[in-house]
C-alpha positions as CSV (number, residue, x, y, z in Angstrom):
1,M,115.8,69.7,119.1
2,K,114.4,72.3,121.5
3,K,116.1,75.1,119.7
4,L,114.6,74.0,116.4
5,I,111.1,73.8,117.9
6,L,111.6,77.2,119.5
7,L,112.8,78.7,116.2
8,A,109.9,77.3,114.3
9,F,107.5,78.7,116.9
10,A,109.1,82.1,116.8
11,L,108.8,82.1,113.0
12,F,105.2,81.0,113.2
13,L,104.4,83.9,115.6
14,T,106.1,86.4,113.4
15,V,104.0,85.3,110.4
16,L,100.8,85.3,112.4
17,V,101.4,88.9,113.8
18,Q,102.3,90.2,110.3
19,A,99.2,88.6,108.8
20,Q,97.0,90.3,111.4
21,T,98.2,93.8,110.4
22,M,97.5,93.2,106.7
23,K,94.1,94.6,105.4
24,E,92.5,94.9,102.1
25,V,90.2,97.7,100.9
26,V,88.4,98.2,97.6
27,F,87.7,101.7,96.1
28,T,85.7,103.2,93.3
29,T,87.1,106.4,91.9
30,E,85.7,109.6,90.5
31,P,86.5,110.1,87.7
32,E,86.1,106.4,86.9
33,I,89.0,104.4,85.5
34,E,88.5,104.5,81.7
35,C,91.8,103.6,80.1
36,N,95.1,102.0,80.7
37,N,96.7,105.4,81.4
38,C,94.3,105.8,84.4
39,V,95.3,102.4,85.7
40,K,99.0,103.3,85.3
41,R,98.6,106.7,87.0
42,I,96.8,105.1,90.0
43,K,99.3,102.2,90.4
44,D,102.4,104.4,89.8
45,N,101.4,106.9,92.5
46,I,99.5,105.0,95.2
47,R,102.1,102.2,95.4
48,F,104.5,104.6,97.0
49,E,102.2,105.4,99.9
50,K,103.6,104.1,103.2
51,G,102.2,100.7,104.1
52,V,100.8,99.8,100.6
53,K,101.8,96.2,99.9
54,S,99.9,95.6,96.6
55,I,97.6,97.5,94.4
56,D,95.3,96.3,91.5
57,A,93.4,98.7,89.4
58,D,90.8,96.8,87.2
59,L,89.8,98.5,84.0
60,K,86.7,96.2,83.5
61,T,85.2,96.6,87.0
62,K,86.6,100.1,87.5
63,L,87.7,99.1,91.0
64,V,91.0,99.6,92.8
65,T,92.0,96.9,95.4
66,I,94.7,97.7,97.8
67,Q,96.4,95.5,100.4
68,Y,98.1,97.5,103.1
69,D,99.7,97.3,106.5
70,S,97.2,98.7,109.0
71,E,100.0,99.7,111.4
72,K,101.4,102.1,108.8
73,T,98.4,103.4,107.0
74,N,94.6,103.4,106.9
75,T,91.7,104.0,104.5
76,E,91.6,107.8,105.2
77,K,95.3,108.2,104.3
78,L,94.7,106.2,101.1
79,V,91.8,108.4,100.2
80,K,94.0,111.4,100.7
81,A,96.6,109.8,98.4
82,F,94.0,109.5,95.7
83,A,93.2,113.2,96.1
84,K,96.8,114.1,95.5
85,I,96.4,112.7,91.9
86,N,92.9,114.3,91.5
87,Y,90.8,111.2,92.1
88,K,88.0,111.0,94.7
89,A,88.1,107.5,96.2
90,T,85.2,105.8,97.9
91,V,85.4,102.6,99.9
92,V,83.2,99.8,98.4
93,E,81.5,97.6,101.1
94,P,81.9,93.9,100.3
95,K,78.7,92.2,99.1
96,G,76.9,90.4,101.9
97,V,78.4,92.6,104.6
98,K,75.9,95.0,106.1
99,K,76.9,98.0,108.1
100,E,76.4,97.6,111.8
101,Q,73.1,99.0,113.0
102,A,72.6,100.3,116.5
103,E,70.5,97.9,118.6
104,P,67.4,99.5,120.1
105,V,67.7,100.1,123.8
106,N,64.9,98.4,125.7
107,D,64.5,100.6,128.8
108,E,62.2,98.7,131.1
109,S,62.8,101.0,134.1
110,K,59.7,103.1,133.2
């Protein structure tokens, strides 16, 4: 019984650690995705980049969503992968998420 509980705990930890390294990023591209050949070209090339787990190129929204292992790649490497196939990729910030702004420093020592 102890071995079974220990095995289940080890499996749980493995899944938990793996989930923490998975990230998702959304890109717009220049030139924009305009046809099924564009979608195919992006999917067929970017999916071979190290760490890419899934890729979705949406013709309607003209967005590319990539799920990747953050221990193997990052957004800068993915942008470079787009450049290899003559696309300029730009990260899209999720709606409702504002970029962090620096807090003003209140220097009361004057």
